[in-house]
N, C-alpha and C positions, 0 to 999 in steps of 0.2 A: 114445623120450620116454614117460611116463607119462601117466595120464589126467589132463586138466585139471580143477580143481576150482576152485569161487568159493566163497572163505568170507568171508562177510557179518559183520562185525563182528568181523573175525580181527585186530586192534589190542588187544584188550583183552585180560583176564587169561585165561581158557580158551581163546580164540583163537589167541591169538599161542602159545600151547603147541601146538596144533592145527596150527597152519600149520608148525611145527618137526617136528613128527611126521609130516606129511604129504612132505614136503620129503625128509625122510630116508629115507622108504619109496617115495622114486623120482616122488611125484606132482607134476605142475607148480600152481603155488600163485598165485591171482591174490584179492586181499585188500578187499575193498570196506569202507570205514570213514570216519565223518565224524567222528571223532576226539572228539565229542564228551565219550567217557570212557574211549578209548583212546590209544596212544600210540605216533606214527610208529616212533620207533625201537626199538617191539616187534615190527616187521615186516620181521625179519631173513632169512627163508627164503620168502619170495615178492613179487609185484610188489604195491603199494600202490596203489589207486584212490581219491583221495580224494573221498567224496561220499556222500550220505543214500539208503539203500535205500528211501525212500520218496517216490523222484523217478524217474517213469517214464522220462523224459528222459536220466537217468545210466543207469537199467537198462537201456534201451534200445540205447544205443550200448555198453554194456558189452556184452550178448549180441551184438551184431551182429559186433564184432569179437573174438570169441574164442567156441573151440567147447566150452562147457564139459560136463564128463561127468554132474556131480551140484551139487550145493549144498548148502552145511553153514551153517547159519543159527543166528549168536550173537548177533546186534543188538538181544536185547530192554532195555528198560528194567526193572532188578530190585530196587530198594527197597522191602520191602513197606510201612513207613512213608510215605515219599513217594507211594506208590500210593493210599493211602488219602487224603491231602490234594490228591494230583492226577488224579484216577481217569480225567478226560479225557487227560490226558499220555500216558497208558498204554493207555487203548484205542486212541489214534491211531497211537501207536508201533508198540505190539506185536501188533496186532490189523490196522487200517488198511493200514497200511507192511507187515503181512507177505503181506493181500492182492496188493496191488500186486507183491511180488516173485513170489509163484506165479503171475499174470497174465503177468509178462515171462517166466519160463521157459517156461509153456506157449506163449506165441508165438513163442519158439524153438525149441521142441522137448525143452526139457529138464525129465527126468520123474522126477528123483532127488533128494530133499533128507533131508538130516540137519539133526532140529529140538531145539533145545535148551530140554526143555521142565523142570518143577520139582517136586518133594516138594509144593510150596505149591498144586497142584491139588487133594490131598485134603482137605486142613482137618484139623480136630480128627481125632487117630489114634483108631481104635475099637480097634485093636488093639496088640499088643506091636510085630509086625514090620508093616510096610506092605507087602503086595503090588501087583501091577498089577489086582488085583481088588478093592482097597477104594472104598469107595464115594469119589465125589470131590465134595466139597460145601466149595471154598473159603471162606474167610472174609476176604478183601481182593481188592481190583481186580487186585495183581497175577498173584495165582493164577487168577482167574477170566479172564485176559486170556489165558494160555498154554492153560488147558481150551478157551475157545473157539478157540483157532486147532488144536487137538488135534481139533475137531469139524468145524472147514472141512477138514484134511487128510483126512478120513474121508470127506467128501461128494467133494473134489475128485479122490480116488483112485477112489471109484465113479463120479465123472462123466468125470474126463478119463484116468483111469489112470497119475496123477501117484503115484507109488510113495513111500512115506515111514518113515522109524526116529523117532519119538520118543523121547528121552531125558530121562526124568525124575530129576535131580540131587537127592542130598540135600546133604551139606555138600563141597564142593568146597576143597581148603586144599592146603598145601606149595608148592614151587616147581622148576621146573627143576632135575632132578638135577646137572646142569654147570653151574648158575648164572646162563647167560644170559638166564634171564626169572622171571617173579614177578609176585607180588601188588600192583597199585598203585591201588589206589581210594581217589577223594577225593570226599567222606571216606570215611576206612574202618568199616566195617560191621561185619566178618568176626570172628568172636573169637580165631583163633590169629594173626593178623597183629595185633590189638589187645594182645593179650598180650605180642609179642614186641617190639612198639611200646615198652610199657611196661621190659623188659628193657630194651633198649638206652638208655633215656631221653629218647626221643623223646615219649614221653606218662607223664605224673606218675604214672599208677597204671590198674588194669585193674577196672572194675565187675562185680561179678556181683550178677545182679538175683534176688534169692531165694534161700535156702540152706533151705526148710522144703517142699522137694517129694516125694512119695512116692518117692527113690531112694537109696540104698545111701548117700548124703553130705549128700543135700539140695538137692543143687544138678543142673541140666537136664542130660538126657541127649543127647547127638546121635550121627550116623550119618558121620564125618569119614572123607573118600576124597580119596587123592593126585590131581590134578592129572593127573598122567603117567598114572596109570592110566586114569581117566576119559577122556583121549585115545586110550587104545589101546580102550578101548569104542566110542569114534565111529568109529575106522579097522576094527575089526571090522564094523561096520552098516555103512559105507561098501560094505566089499568082500561084504555080503550082497546090499545093492541091487545092485551091481555084476553078480553071480550072476544077476540075476533074481528076488532073491527076496522075498515079499509085503510088504507096509506091516506095521507091528504097535509098541509102544509097551515099554519097558524101564524098571526103576529099575535107578537104578546107587549102590549103597553097596557097604559092608563087610560090612553086617549086624550088627556089633558097636559095640554103644555105649559111648560113653565120655562120663564126666560134665564139667562144667564146670571145678571141683574139679579132676579128674583131668589137664585140659590144663593147666590153670597150674602143679600140680605138676611134671607132664612136661617144662614149658618151664624150671622152675627147676632142675633136674637138667641138660637140655642147655644150656642156657646158663651155667649156674653165677650167677645174677643174682637178687636176693632177691624180684625182682616186687612190690610193693606191692597190695593188693586192697583196694577200696570194696564193704563189702556194701549194695546198694539194693533198694527194693520191688521183688514182681515185676512183670514187664511183662504187660500184658492180651494174651491169646492167646498165650503160649507154653508149649505142653504141655509136661508134666514130660517125656518119653519121646517120639523121634520116631528110629526105624531102619528102614532098609532091608532088604527080602527081595527079593535079588537072584538069587534061582535063577533065573529065566526067561535074565536073560542070560549066566548061568555056562553053562546048559544048553545053548541055543541056538547062543552066540556061541564057547564054549568058553574064554569071557573068566575070568579069575584075577588080582585087582589083587595086584601083587607088591611093593607100596610099603603094605600095608596097616597096620604099628605106627605108634601114636602117635611114637615117636621118630623116625623117619625121618622122617615128616611135618613136625614140630618143625624138625627137624636142617637139611634141605632150606631150609624156610621161613627158618629163624636166618641160615642162610647168605647168602639172597638180601637180609633186614634189613641185614647188615652190609655189604654190599656193597657199595665205595666208589666215586664217580662218577657213581650214580644222582642223574638230579634227580626228586626229591620233589614 
């Protein structure tokens, strides 16, 4: 049997895909999730323990009865708007609860962590592509909470030898190519599933927030990465730590931006649906362009996104949107 991995937040969108990839790669997987935003039926490739990662008693029991080699942490709250309205909730969950997780790991001799971070730690982009050296000036509590955890991880590495890889996501998208898993947020806030909900008739239209940005078609440009490629980077990061690699942080994106209008046009072509659009005013804080420089992950890990074309991402997401028998 392979190494035993604890996936915290493994019933959510990215976490559930990760558990499938880990299981397929020969790892033993245990998922800890309170199911506040995740789904029990998404945990098909590991053992689900229902509980809160901020509960020291739950963590102590879990670590006492298992011999985990490493932990993957996907359990953050991640809605930017909600973080502005409820900053305390975000700092308690994303920072305070993560401290409890780290302390439980140390108490039980587990010193390898893969941390789900975000491009939101950078704030307003100062360059066309954001590298890991870009200044960190997050503009909302969500981004600040993630930056705080990254700083804590640096301190825990220095003081306690807790090795970590922090992976800074840009825009995760798509679904399991085999159709077993997909994106299920309530409420949904990500562009591609919203567009496809409009295509399937579950939503009347898709809103476009501004068409006068300094981009080729006037709509915002973003970097979309297939969730399966995102998970493959996590697997490479895990292997790096298991081989006694040093702690580090990496951007995960395709390095090629596409506009909101391009996403809609591609979805129309892939689905064959009209997809009504409604033009809205710009949203405060939306940068015109946000694209990753992922050179570091490609060079150190040999990571190469394989589903990096938008048609593939939308095709897999559309298959999931149409899938029958899903409890939405």
